[in-house]
N, C-alpha and C positions, 0 to 999 in steps of 0.2 A: 727333481724339478720343483720349481717354486710356483705356487698357485697365487695369482693376483686376486685381491679382494675387490669385488664390485663396489661401486659407490654405495649401492643400496645396502650392502652388508655392514657398512660402518655403523657403529653404535650412534644412535640419534639421527642418522641421515634421513630416516623416513618421516620424522616428526614435522619438519617444515612442509613436506609434500602433503601429508595427511591434514595438517591445519589449513593449508591453502585449499585443498579439496573440500573440506568441511565448510569453509567460509563461502566458497563458490556455490556449493550445494544449498546452503542456507538461503542465500539471496535468490537463487533460481527457484527455490520452492516457496519463497515468501508469499507470492500471490496465491498459492494453492492451499494455504492453511485456512481452516475455518476459524472465525473469530469467536472467542469465548468472552461473553459480555459480563460485566460486573453485576448487572441486575438480573442475571439469569437468562433463560431461553426466551425467545419470542418467535412469533409466527408472522411472516410477511409473505404475501403472494409473490410468486416468481415474477420477474420483470416481463413486461409485454415485448413483443417484437419491436414496437415503436420506441420503447425505452432503450432496448439493446442497440438499435440503429443510432439513436441519439448519442448514447454513450460512446459509440465507436467513432463519432465524427465531431462532437461538440467541442468548442474551445471558448474560453472567456473572450469577450469583445476587446478588453484591454490587452494590448500587445505584450506588456510586461507580465501580466498574469498568465496569458496564453503560453508564454515561454516557460514560465515556472511550472505550469500545469503539464506541459508536454514533457519536460525533463524529470519531474518528480512524482507526478500523480497518474498520468495517462496509462502507463503500463498495467497497473492493477485495476484502476477504477473505470476502465473502458472495456474490460473483458468479462463477459458473463461467466459465472462459475469460478471466478478467481478467489472468492472468499471476501473480497472487499466490496463495499456498497458501490453499485454502479452510479456513475454520474447520471443524474436525471431520475433516479429511482427514489423519489421523495419519501415514500412510505418506509423504505428500508432505512434511510437516513434518520427519519423521525423516531423509529423504533430504537436505533442505536443511540440517539441523543437522549432518549428517555426524559426523565425529569430534569436532568442537568442541562439540557438544551445545547446551545452553541458553545457555552463555556466548557461543557464536558467534551464536546468534539474537539475543541481547541486544545484542551489539556491532553487528550488522547493523542492528538497529532504531535504535540510538543514532546511528550514523554515516550511516544511509541506505544504500540499496542499489538500484542501477539507478533505477527509477521511484519507489521509495519515498523520500520526503524524510526527512531526519534526524529522529529522535525520532518517526517515523511521524506527524508533525504534532501531536504531543502535547508541546509544549514545557514544560508545567508538570508532567509526569509524573515520578515518582520511579522509580528502578531497580526497587524492589519492586513498584510498580504495573505497570510494563512487563513484568516477569517474570510476574506473575499473569495478565496478559492474554495473553502468549505461551503460557503453560501452558494457559489456557482454550482458545485457538485450536488448539493442537497436540493436544489430547485427542481421542481417537477418538470420533466421533459416536455409536457404539454403546454407549459407557460411560454 
């Protein structure tokens, strides 16, 4: 009798499946990684219930920016405990910006940082759009 080889037994057949699985796992876990900051550890109070509620529902007033925010930022920046600074949690954004301010936040967005991919997955965004969205997210929820 002749035994047929399963596709899985062929040399190299598992690699595409493993790479695909690793890629999917990385992006699913992206929001759950804790950010390691260049300037070391910092302490920021946990967001209040009001900040969490704001982050879960806030959108930029400009329709174009709202569209960009919904497709590229909302998933991580609206979920408490995601590892990303919540939209409206100004003290967390200030701590992450440190002495570099908005320039540092823009650079981190463009280059990617830890689990956040380069350009925050908005490859068609201009610097001015990224800055406007960062400013929106970094604004205090109480404003």
